[in-house]
C-alpha positions as CSV (number, residue, x, y, z in Angstrom):
1,M,-18.2,0.2,0.1
2,D,-14.4,1.2,-0.5
3,R,-14.3,-0.9,-3.6
4,L,-17.5,0.3,-5.2
5,E,-17.3,3.8,-7.1
6,G,-14.3,3.3,-9.0
7,K,-12.7,0.6,-6.5
8,G,-11.3,4.0,-5.1
9,G,-12.0,4.3,-1.4
10,S,-9.3,1.9,-0.1
11,V,-6.2,3.9,-1.5
12,K,-3.8,5.5,0.7
13,I,-1.2,8.0,0.0
14,F,1.8,9.2,1.9
15,N,1.3,13.0,1.7
16,T,4.5,15.0,2.3
17,M,2.8,18.0,3.5
18,T,1.5,16.3,6.4
19,G,3.9,13.6,6.8
20,K,1.8,10.7,6.9
21,K,-0.4,8.4,4.9
22,E,-3.9,9.6,4.3
23,Q,-6.9,8.1,2.7
24,F,-6.9,9.1,-0.9
25,S,-10.0,11.3,-1.8
26,P,-9.9,13.2,-4.8
27,L,-11.3,17.1,-4.7
28,V,-14.0,15.6,-7.5
29,K,-15.4,12.2,-7.1
30,G,-14.0,9.7,-9.5
31,K,-11.5,12.1,-11.2
32,V,-7.6,12.6,-10.5
33,A,-5.9,15.8,-11.4
34,M,-2.3,15.0,-11.4
35,Y,0.8,16.9,-12.2
36,A,4.6,15.7,-11.6
37,C,7.5,18.2,-12.3
38,G,9.5,16.9,-15.7
39,V,13.1,17.4,-17.0
40,T,15.1,20.4,-17.8
41,V,15.9,19.5,-21.1
42,Y,19.6,20.3,-21.5
43,D,21.2,16.9,-21.7
44,Y,20.3,13.1,-21.6
45,C,18.3,11.8,-18.7
46,H,20.0,9.8,-16.0
47,I,18.8,6.9,-13.9
48,G,17.3,9.3,-11.4
49,H,15.1,10.7,-14.1
50,A,14.1,7.4,-14.9
51,R,12.9,6.7,-11.5
52,S,10.6,9.7,-11.2
53,A,9.3,9.1,-14.6
54,V,8.5,5.2,-13.8
55,V,7.2,6.0,-10.4
56,F,4.4,8.5,-11.6
57,D,3.7,6.2,-14.6
58,V,2.7,3.5,-12.3
59,I,0.9,5.6,-9.9
60,R,-1.0,6.7,-12.7
61,R,-1.5,3.4,-14.1
62,Y,-2.8,1.9,-10.8
63,L,-5.2,4.8,-10.2
64,K,-6.8,4.1,-13.6
65,Y,-7.1,0.4,-13.1
66,K,-8.9,1.4,-9.7
67,G,-11.4,3.1,-11.7
68,F,-10.3,7.0,-11.7
69,D,-10.4,9.2,-14.6
70,V,-6.9,10.5,-14.4
71,K,-5.6,13.7,-16.1
72,Y,-2.1,13.7,-16.0
73,V,0.6,16.7,-16.9
74,R,4.1,16.5,-17.1
75,N,5.8,19.4,-18.0
76,F,9.3,20.1,-19.8
77,T,11.6,23.0,-18.5
78,D,12.8,24.5,-21.8
79,I,14.1,27.6,-20.8
80,D,16.9,27.7,-18.3
81,D,20.3,29.0,-17.3
82,K,21.6,25.2,-18.1
83,I,19.9,25.1,-21.5
84,I,21.8,28.6,-22.2
85,K,24.8,27.2,-21.2
86,R,24.9,24.2,-23.3
87,A,23.6,26.2,-26.3
88,S,26.9,28.5,-25.9
89,E,29.0,25.3,-25.5
90,E,27.7,23.7,-28.7
91,G,27.3,26.9,-30.6
92,I,23.4,26.2,-31.5
93,P,20.3,28.2,-30.5
94,W,18.7,27.6,-27.3
95,D,15.8,26.5,-28.5
96,A,17.6,23.8,-30.8
97,V,19.1,22.2,-27.5
98,S,15.6,22.1,-25.8
99,R,13.9,20.3,-29.0
100,K,17.0,17.9,-29.2
101,Y,16.8,16.6,-25.7
102,I,13.2,16.5,-25.8
103,N,13.3,13.8,-28.3
104,E,16.2,12.3,-26.8
105,Y,14.1,12.2,-23.6
106,Y,11.2,10.5,-25.3
107,I,13.6,7.8,-27.0
108,D,14.5,6.8,-23.2
109,M,11.0,6.8,-21.9
110,D,9.4,4.9,-24.7
111,R,12.1,2.1,-24.0
112,L,11.5,2.0,-20.5
113,G,7.8,1.6,-21.0
114,V,6.6,5.0,-19.4
115,A,3.3,6.2,-21.1
116,R,3.3,9.8,-22.5
117,A,1.2,11.9,-20.0
118,D,-2.1,13.4,-21.1
119,V,-0.6,17.1,-21.8
120,E,3.3,17.7,-21.9
121,P,3.6,21.4,-21.8
122,K,6.6,23.3,-22.3
123,A,7.5,26.3,-20.2
124,T,8.1,28.7,-23.3
125,D,4.6,28.2,-24.4
126,H,3.2,29.5,-21.2
127,I,5.0,33.1,-21.0
128,K,1.7,34.8,-21.4
129,E,0.2,32.9,-18.4
130,M,3.2,33.3,-16.1
131,I,3.1,37.2,-16.7
132,E,-0.6,37.3,-15.7
133,V,0.3,35.5,-12.5
134,I,3.3,37.7,-11.9
135,K,1.3,40.9,-12.6
136,A,-1.5,39.5,-9.9
137,L,1.1,38.8,-7.4
138,I,2.5,42.5,-7.8
139,E,-1.0,43.9,-7.5
140,K,-1.7,41.7,-4.2
141,G,1.4,42.8,-2.8
142,Y,3.3,39.4,-2.8
143,A,5.9,40.5,-5.5
144,Y,8.3,43.4,-6.2
145,E,10.2,44.9,-9.0
146,V,13.8,45.6,-9.2
147,S,15.3,47.6,-11.9
148,E,18.4,46.3,-13.9
149,G,19.4,48.6,-16.5
150,D,16.7,49.1,-18.8
151,N,14.5,45.9,-17.8
152,K,13.4,44.8,-14.3
153,S,13.3,41.4,-12.5
154,V,10.6,40.5,-10.4
155,Y,10.7,38.8,-6.9
156,F,8.6,37.1,-4.5
157,S,8.6,38.4,-1.0
158,V,8.6,35.3,1.0
159,D,7.7,37.2,4.5
160,K,4.4,38.3,2.8
161,F,3.4,34.5,2.7
162,P,3.5,33.4,6.3
163,E,2.9,29.8,5.4
164,Y,6.3,29.5,3.6
165,G,8.1,26.4,4.5
166,K,5.0,24.4,5.6
167,L,6.1,21.8,2.9
168,S,9.8,21.5,3.8
169,K,9.3,22.2,7.4
170,K,12.0,24.7,6.9
171,Q,11.8,28.1,9.0
172,Q,12.5,31.3,7.8
173,K,15.2,31.8,10.5
174,E,16.7,28.8,9.2
175,L,16.5,29.9,5.6
176,L,18.1,33.3,6.5
177,S,21.1,31.5,8.0
178,G,22.3,30.9,4.3
179,A,21.1,27.2,3.6
180,R,21.1,26.8,-0.3
181,V,19.9,30.3,-0.8
182,D,21.3,32.7,-3.5
183,V,23.0,35.8,-2.1
184,D,21.6,38.9,-4.3
185,E,21.5,42.3,-2.9
186,R,18.9,43.5,-5.1
187,K,16.5,41.4,-3.2
188,K,14.7,42.9,-0.2
189,S,15.5,39.5,1.9
190,P,17.8,36.7,0.8
191,V,15.2,34.0,0.7
192,D,13.1,36.0,-1.8
193,F,13.2,34.2,-5.4
194,A,12.7,35.3,-8.8
195,L,9.6,35.3,-10.7
196,W,10.9,37.1,-13.9
197,K,14.5,37.6,-14.8
198,A,15.6,40.7,-16.4
199,S,17.4,39.9,-19.7
200,K,21.3,39.7,-19.8
201,E,23.3,40.3,-22.8
202,G,23.0,37.4,-25.3
203,E,20.3,35.6,-23.4
204,P,16.8,34.7,-25.1
205,W,14.2,37.3,-24.0
206,W,10.7,37.7,-24.1
207,D,8.6,41.1,-23.9
208,S,6.8,41.9,-20.7
209,P,5.5,44.6,-18.4
210,W,9.1,44.8,-17.1
211,G,11.0,45.0,-20.6
212,K,12.9,42.2,-21.6
213,G,13.2,39.1,-19.9
214,R,12.6,35.3,-19.2
215,P,10.8,33.5,-16.4
216,G,12.2,32.0,-13.3
217,W,12.1,28.3,-12.8
218,H,9.3,28.0,-10.2
219,I,6.6,30.1,-11.8
220,E,6.3,28.1,-14.9
221,C,4.7,25.1,-12.9
222,T,2.0,27.5,-11.4
223,A,1.2,28.5,-14.8
224,M,1.0,25.3,-16.4
225,V,-0.8,23.6,-13.4
226,I,-3.4,26.3,-13.3
227,K,-4.0,26.2,-17.2
228,H,-4.2,22.8,-17.6
229,L,-5.7,21.2,-14.3
230,G,-7.1,23.9,-12.5
231,E,-6.2,26.2,-9.5
232,S,-6.2,23.2,-7.0
233,I,-5.3,19.6,-8.0
234,D,-5.3,16.4,-6.3
235,I,-1.6,15.1,-6.6
236,H,1.5,17.2,-7.3
237,G,4.5,15.0,-7.5
238,G,8.6,14.9,-8.5
239,G,11.7,13.9,-7.0
240,A,12.4,14.7,-3.2
241,D,15.0,17.0,-4.4
242,L,12.2,19.4,-5.3
243,I,10.5,19.7,-2.0
244,F,12.7,22.6,-1.5
245,P,13.1,25.1,-2.9
246,H,10.9,24.4,-6.1
247,H,7.9,23.0,-4.5
248,E,7.9,25.1,-1.7
249,N,7.9,28.4,-3.8
250,E,5.3,26.8,-6.2
251,I,2.9,26.6,-3.2
252,A,3.8,30.2,-2.1
253,Q,3.5,32.0,-5.3
254,S,0.3,29.7,-6.3
255,E,-1.8,30.0,-3.1
256,A,-0.8,33.6,-3.0
257,Y,-2.2,34.1,-6.3
258,T,-5.4,32.0,-6.0
259,G,-6.2,32.1,-2.3
260,K,-6.7,28.4,-2.5
261,P,-4.8,25.2,-1.3
262,F,-2.4,24.2,-4.5
263,A,-2.5,20.4,-4.0
264,K,-4.2,18.0,-1.9
265,Y,-1.4,15.3,-1.9
266,W,2.3,16.0,-2.2
267,V,4.0,12.8,-3.5
268,H,8.0,12.7,-3.6
269,N,10.1,9.7,-4.8
270,G,13.5,8.9,-3.1
271,F,17.0,9.4,-4.4
272,I,18.9,6.6,-6.3
273,T,22.3,6.5,-4.6
274,I,25.6,5.2,-5.5
275,D,28.0,4.2,-2.3
276,K,25.3,5.8,-0.3
277,E,25.7,9.1,-2.2
278,K,22.7,10.9,-3.9
279,M,23.4,10.5,-7.7
280,S,23.5,13.9,-9.2
281,K,25.1,15.4,-12.3
282,S,26.6,18.2,-9.9
283,L,28.5,15.3,-8.1
284,G,29.4,13.7,-11.5
285,N,28.5,10.2,-10.0
286,F,25.5,9.5,-12.3
287,F,24.6,7.0,-15.0
288,T,22.5,8.4,-18.0
289,I,19.8,6.0,-19.1
290,R,21.5,5.5,-22.4
291,E,24.6,4.0,-20.9
292,I,22.6,1.6,-18.8
293,L,20.2,0.6,-21.5
294,D,23.5,-0.2,-23.7
295,K,24.2,-3.1,-21.2
296,Y,20.7,-4.1,-19.8
297,D,17.3,-4.9,-21.3
298,A,14.8,-1.9,-20.8
299,E,12.5,-4.1,-18.5
300,V,15.4,-4.9,-16.2
301,I,15.8,-1.2,-15.3
302,R,11.9,-0.8,-14.8
303,F,11.8,-4.0,-12.6
304,F,14.9,-2.6,-10.6
305,I,13.2,0.8,-10.0
306,L,9.8,-1.0,-9.0
307,S,11.5,-3.5,-6.7
308,S,11.7,-0.7,-4.2
309,H,9.1,1.3,-2.6
310,Y,9.1,4.9,-4.4
311,R,10.0,6.7,-1.3
312,S,12.9,4.6,-0.3
313,P,16.4,5.3,-1.4
314,I,17.8,2.7,-4.1
315,E,21.3,1.9,-4.1
316,F,22.4,1.4,-7.7
317,S,24.8,-1.3,-8.4
318,T,25.4,-4.0,-11.2
319,E,24.6,-6.5,-8.3
320,Q,21.2,-5.1,-8.1
321,L,20.7,-5.0,-11.9
322,Y,21.9,-8.7,-12.1
323,D,19.4,-9.4,-9.4
324,A,16.4,-7.7,-11.6
325,E,17.7,-9.5,-14.4
326,A,17.4,-12.8,-12.7
327,S,14.0,-12.2,-11.6
328,L,12.8,-11.5,-14.7
329,E,14.4,-14.6,-16.7
330,R,12.6,-16.6,-13.4
331,Y,9.3,-15.0,-14.5
332,Y,9.9,-15.5,-18.2
333,S,11.0,-19.3,-17.7
334,T,7.9,-19.9,-15.7
335,V,5.7,-18.5,-18.4
336,A,7.2,-20.8,-20.9
337,R,6.6,-23.8,-18.4
338,C,3.1,-22.7,-18.5
339,D,2.5,-22.4,-22.2
340,D,4.3,-26.0,-22.5
341,F,1.9,-27.4,-20.2
342,L,-1.0,-25.9,-21.8
343,S,0.3,-27.0,-25.4
344,Y,1.9,-30.1,-25.1
345,A,1.3,-32.1,-21.5
346,P,-0.6,-35.1,-22.0
347,D,-4.0,-35.7,-19.7
348,T,-2.5,-38.8,-17.9
349,G,-5.3,-38.9,-15.5
350,K,-2.9,-38.5,-12.6
351,K,-4.7,-37.0,-9.6
352,I,-2.7,-34.0,-8.2
353,P,-3.7,-32.0,-5.0
354,V,-4.9,-28.4,-6.4
355,A,-6.0,-26.9,-3.2
356,E,-2.8,-25.3,-2.3
357,L,-2.6,-23.4,-5.8
358,E,-6.2,-22.7,-5.8
359,S,-6.0,-20.9,-2.4
360,V,-2.9,-19.0,-3.6
361,L,-4.8,-17.7,-6.7
362,E,-8.2,-16.8,-4.6
363,K,-6.1,-14.7,-2.6
364,F,-3.7,-13.5,-5.2
365,M,-5.5,-10.2,-6.6
366,D,-6.5,-9.1,-3.4
367,K,-3.1,-9.1,-1.9
368,F,-1.7,-7.3,-5.0
369,E,-4.5,-4.6,-4.7
370,D,-3.9,-4.5,-0.7
371,A,0.0,-3.6,-1.4
372,M,-0.7,-1.0,-4.1
373,D,-3.5,0.6,-2.3
374,D,-0.7,1.0,0.7
375,D,0.7,4.1,-0.7
376,F,1.6,2.1,-4.2
377,N,4.0,-0.4,-2.6
378,T,5.3,-2.0,-5.9
379,A,7.9,-3.8,-3.8
380,L,5.4,-5.6,-2.0
381,A,3.2,-6.3,-5.2
382,I,6.3,-7.8,-7.0
383,G,6.9,-9.9,-3.8
384,N,3.4,-11.2,-4.1
385,I,4.0,-12.0,-7.8
386,F,6.9,-14.0,-7.0
387,E,5.1,-15.7,-4.4
388,L,2.6,-16.8,-7.2
389,V,5.5,-17.6,-9.6
390,R,6.9,-20.2,-6.9
391,E,3.4,-21.8,-6.4
392,V,3.1,-22.2,-10.2
393,N,6.3,-24.0,-10.5
394,K,5.7,-26.0,-7.2
395,F,2.6,-27.1,-9.1
396,L,4.0,-28.0,-12.5
397,D,6.5,-29.9,-10.6
398,L,4.1,-32.3,-9.6
399,K,3.4,-32.7,-13.4
400,P,-0.3,-32.5,-13.2
401,S,-2.7,-33.1,-16.0
402,G,-6.5,-32.7,-16.7
403,Q,-9.1,-30.0,-17.0
404,A,-8.9,-28.8,-13.5
405,A,-4.9,-28.2,-13.5
406,N,-5.5,-26.6,-17.0
407,A,-7.8,-24.3,-15.5
408,L,-5.6,-23.1,-12.7
409,I,-2.5,-22.4,-15.1
410,K,-4.8,-20.5,-17.4
411,K,-6.0,-18.5,-14.4
412,A,-2.7,-18.0,-13.0
413,M,-1.6,-16.6,-16.6
414,D,-4.4,-14.2,-16.6
415,M,-3.3,-12.9,-13.3
416,F,0.1,-12.3,-14.4
417,K,-1.1,-10.5,-17.5
418,T,-3.4,-8.1,-15.2
419,V,-0.8,-7.2,-12.8
420,G,1.8,-7.0,-15.7
421,E,-0.7,-4.3,-17.6
422,V,-0.8,-2.2,-14.1
423,L,3.0,-2.1,-13.6
424,N,4.0,-2.4,-17.6
425,L,6.1,-5.5,-16.8
426,F,6.3,-9.0,-18.1
427,N,4.5,-8.3,-21.4
428,R,6.5,-9.9,-23.6
429,T,6.7,-13.6,-24.6
430,P,9.4,-15.8,-23.2
431,A,10.8,-16.0,-26.8
432,Q,10.9,-12.5,-27.2
433,W,12.6,-11.8,-23.9
434,N,15.4,-14.1,-25.1
435,I,15.8,-12.6,-28.6
436,D,15.9,-9.3,-26.7
437,L,18.4,-10.4,-24.3
438,L,20.8,-11.6,-27.3
439,R,20.9,-7.8,-28.1
440,S,21.4,-6.3,-24.6
441,K,24.1,-8.8,-23.9
442,K,25.6,-8.2,-27.3
443,I,25.6,-12.1,-28.0
444,P,27.0,-12.4,-31.6
445,L,24.2,-14.6,-32.8
446,T,20.9,-14.2,-34.6
447,E,18.0,-16.5,-33.7
448,S,18.2,-17.9,-37.0
449,E,21.7,-18.8,-36.6
450,I,21.0,-20.6,-33.1
451,Q,18.1,-22.4,-34.9
452,D,20.5,-23.5,-37.4
453,K,23.0,-24.7,-34.7
454,I,20.0,-26.5,-32.8
455,Q,19.0,-28.4,-36.4
456,Q,22.5,-29.4,-36.8
457,R,23.0,-30.8,-33.6
458,T,19.4,-32.6,-34.0
459,I,20.6,-34.2,-36.9
460,A,24.1,-35.1,-35.2
461,R,21.7,-36.6,-32.3
462,Q,19.9,-38.7,-35.0
463,N,22.9,-40.2,-36.5
464,K,24.5,-41.0,-32.9
465,D,27.2,-38.3,-33.4
466,W,27.2,-37.6,-29.7
467,A,30.8,-35.8,-30.0
468,K,29.4,-33.2,-32.6
469,A,26.2,-32.8,-30.9
470,D,28.1,-32.2,-27.5
471,A,30.5,-29.8,-29.4
472,I,27.4,-27.6,-30.8
473,R,26.1,-27.3,-27.3
474,K,29.6,-26.4,-25.9
475,E,29.9,-23.7,-28.6
476,L,26.4,-22.1,-27.9
477,D,27.2,-22.3,-24.2
478,E,30.2,-20.5,-24.3
479,K,28.6,-17.7,-26.2
480,G,25.7,-17.4,-23.4
481,I,23.0,-19.8,-25.1
482,I,21.6,-22.7,-23.1
483,L,19.9,-25.4,-24.8
484,E,17.1,-27.1,-23.3
485,D,15.9,-30.8,-24.7
486,K,12.3,-31.6,-24.6
487,K,10.5,-34.4,-25.4
488,D,9.6,-33.3,-29.3
489,R,12.2,-30.5,-29.7
490,T,15.1,-28.2,-28.2
491,D,14.4,-24.9,-27.0
492,W,17.0,-22.1,-26.1
493,K,17.6,-19.4,-23.8
494,V,20.1,-16.7,-23.0
495,K,22.0,-17.5,-20.0
496,V,21.3,-15.1,-17.1
497,N,23.6,-13.9,-14.2
498,E,22.1,-15.8,-11.4
């Protein structure tokens, strides 16, 4: 019965709130309301942002694959201290900064194969909704005003929400000791957080019941979640660095406002580390997506991210990227072998045992789903894909022929396509993979120039000019191009670091 009704009953999700894996059961049968915190748009995205975006992209894709009707919302924080600072540094309006980096975000994410969310709201388009929530919190006694000149700020009173800390497992006593809390004498308690900030000289502002000001960071997500998904949602996600204070504060203000649970499942991806340190802009040990895309194909980055379980830390290194590139090369080389087999292999009548590959194919989709059902374990799912890659290569090494062999290879190719669509990997032809590698590896040759060299070498071989043929092969090899002589043609591929 688990796999009926949208194949949905078997998915398990690790819930940060409870600290354990739970059977996924959405609030409305067959439908999923999912929200992930997006980026603050004041700079280019780094690889940590890429991880969060790719992780929630795959979670959404897999839930849709399982038959759920998913509505996915991912926001942009387009007003913030960092945006105001960047605008001042560049001498341009704050909204020009946010527009610029939203556009740059889309360029990066499109290259990484991250699909657009169903709704991608901006904080500044929801000022009215935020003000309504803040007014209600004041009326209910959860928030208070503090005068600052002609205007007022509004703070959430943490001690009025007894469950504060239930997500992060932090006690208020611990928080009061000064851990990660801004000291501000205008607040009743050091742990109280800003819902609305009174305007400072030269800053952008909006009219409100408290005069000129702008929203605090946390309130924007509450307003956007409620507007676009409802007062209670199924999945709320983001990076593990958002658990406290951002998501803890979201829970407090949202549940104080509605009296309902804010999200049923809290999902957080792990950090990317460099030399075991969390990568962050404040530490200065980060790489932008652009910097990495300048050296590696975008699919290499996506594969690298998905090769680890989303909750585990990933150690970022060139070795890891080389491994990802080599794995993708192995995959595309296998697909090229399958294509050759289906297009060119003669029917020799040779009887080859097919039971072993048949058995792997029969179990493959169940193994893939079992891995993904277990808290979206892409690392295990990819391991299963490469187990099938190995078996297909072993089978082709036997030089099979005939209809039964063709049917098995076609079945394997169909399965590669199906799982590739879920992960948004493996969706190029082997030829396109190699053409794209020319660019990412900055090989100073075009496809047509390589074909010209191959043609020159073919003529040299026909003329038995072996020295010239070898010289052309060596010339291409030194530039990173490997030639593969086949029965009726010569193919080329880009050399990958194994």
